[in-house]
C-alpha positions as CSV (number, residue, x, y, z in Angstrom):
1,M,52.3,14.3,18.0
2,K,52.0,11.1,16.0
3,R,49.7,9.6,18.6
4,I,47.5,12.7,18.6
5,L,47.2,12.6,14.8
6,L,46.3,8.8,15.0
7,L,43.8,9.5,17.7
8,I,42.2,12.3,15.7
9,A,42.1,10.1,12.6
10,F,40.6,7.3,14.5
11,C,37.9,9.6,16.0
12,T,37.1,11.0,12.6
13,V,36.7,7.6,11.1
14,S,34.5,6.5,14.0
15,I,32.3,9.6,13.7
16,L,32.0,9.1,9.9
17,A,31.1,5.4,10.3
18,S,28.6,6.3,13.0
19,A,27.1,9.0,10.8
20,Q,26.8,6.6,7.9
21,S,25.2,4.0,10.2
22,D,22.7,6.7,11.4
23,Y,21.9,7.6,7.9
24,Y,21.0,4.1,6.9
25,A,19.0,3.6,10.1
26,K,17.1,6.8,9.4
27,K,16.5,5.6,5.8
28,A,15.2,2.3,7.1
29,M,12.7,4.1,9.4
30,D,11.6,6.3,6.5
31,Y,11.0,3.1,4.4
32,I,9.0,1.5,7.2
33,A,6.9,4.6,7.7
34,E,6.2,4.6,3.9
35,A,5.3,0.9,4.0
36,Q,2.8,1.6,6.8
37,R,1.2,4.3,4.7
38,Y,0.9,1.9,1.7
39,L,-0.7,-0.7,4.0
40,K,-3.2,1.8,5.3
41,K,-4.0,2.8,1.7
42,A,-4.4,-0.9,0.8
43,E,-6.9,-1.3,3.6
44,S,-8.8,1.8,2.4
45,Y,-8.9,0.3,-1.1
46,D,-10.2,-3.0,0.3
47,H,-13.0,-1.2,2.1
48,E,-13.9,0.6,-1.2
49,A,-13.9,-2.8,-3.1
50,E,-16.2,-4.3,-0.4
51,Y,-18.5,-1.3,-0.7
52,Y,-18.7,-1.7,-4.5
53,N,-19.3,-5.4,-4.2
54,K,-22.2,-4.8,-1.8
55,K,-23.5,-2.2,-4.2
56,A,-23.4,-4.7,-7.1
57,D,-25.3,-7.3,-5.0
58,S,-27.9,-4.7,-4.2
59,Y,-28.3,-3.8,-7.9
60,L,-28.6,-7.5,-8.8
61,R,-31.3,-8.0,-6.2
62,D,-33.2,-5.0,-7.6
63,A,-32.7,-6.3,-11.1
64,E,-34.2,-9.7,-10.1
65,Y,-37.2,-7.9,-8.5
66,Y,-37.9,-5.8,-11.6
67,A,-37.5,-8.9,-13.8
68,R,-40.0,-10.7,-11.7
69,N,-42.4,-7.8,-12.1
70,K,-41.8,-7.7,-15.9
71,N,-40.2,-4.2,-15.8
72,Y,-37.4,-5.4,-18.1
73,D,-36.0,-1.9,-18.9
74,R,-35.5,-1.2,-15.2
75,A,-34.0,-4.7,-14.7
76,A,-31.5,-4.1,-17.5
77,D,-30.5,-0.8,-16.0
78,N,-29.8,-2.4,-12.7
79,V,-27.8,-5.2,-14.3
80,K,-25.7,-2.5,-16.1
81,W,-25.2,-0.7,-12.8
82,A,-24.2,-3.9,-11.1
83,R,-21.6,-4.6,-13.8
84,D,-20.2,-1.1,-13.4
85,A,-20.0,-1.5,-9.6
86,A,-18.3,-4.9,-10.0
87,D,-15.8,-3.3,-12.4
88,K,-15.1,-0.6,-9.8
89,A,-14.6,-3.3,-7.1
90,I,-12.1,-5.1,-9.3
91,T,-10.2,-1.8,-9.9
92,Q,-10.1,-1.1,-6.1
93,A,-8.9,-4.6,-5.4
94,K,-6.1,-4.1,-8.0
95,Y,-5.2,-0.8,-6.3
96,A,-5.1,-2.6,-3.0
97,N,-2.8,-5.3,-4.4
98,D,-0.5,-2.6,-5.9
99,A,-0.3,-0.8,-2.6
100,R,0.6,-4.1,-0.8
101,D,3.3,-4.7,-3.4
102,N,4.7,-1.2,-2.8
103,A,4.7,-1.8,0.9
104,R,6.5,-5.1,0.4
105,N,9.1,-3.2,-1.7
106,Q,9.5,-0.5,1.0
107,M,10.1,-3.2,3.7
108,Q,12.7,-4.9,1.5
109,W,14.5,-1.5,1.1
110,A,14.3,-1.0,4.8
111,K,15.9,-4.4,5.4
112,D,18.6,-3.6,2.9
113,A,19.2,-0.2,4.6
114,L,19.5,-1.9,8.0
115,D,21.9,-4.4,6.6
116,K,24.1,-1.6,5.4
117,S,23.9,0.2,8.8
118,K,25.6,-2.8,10.5
């Protein structure tokens, strides 16, 4: 009877330890999936920043054209639009950087969870 109780206790402890390990492994996988989402988001923000930088370049070229043709009001408008586009590019680059930081945090948490699962 004593052996059966010890065997049952051992099996229970093993199952609980295994379940705890599975929990941390699943948490690690969730963190990795979240990190991938953040990296994809960062890539999207990078594309947006690139788009706004190209837009700013285009506005500056237009401003130069209008300034050469002495249409200073239109040139000033294009410079303002270029500045706005550059500000949007900076904002998108900041969002991309923040998303990468979040991905880095998620990967650290995944590493910590895997360490706990051992």
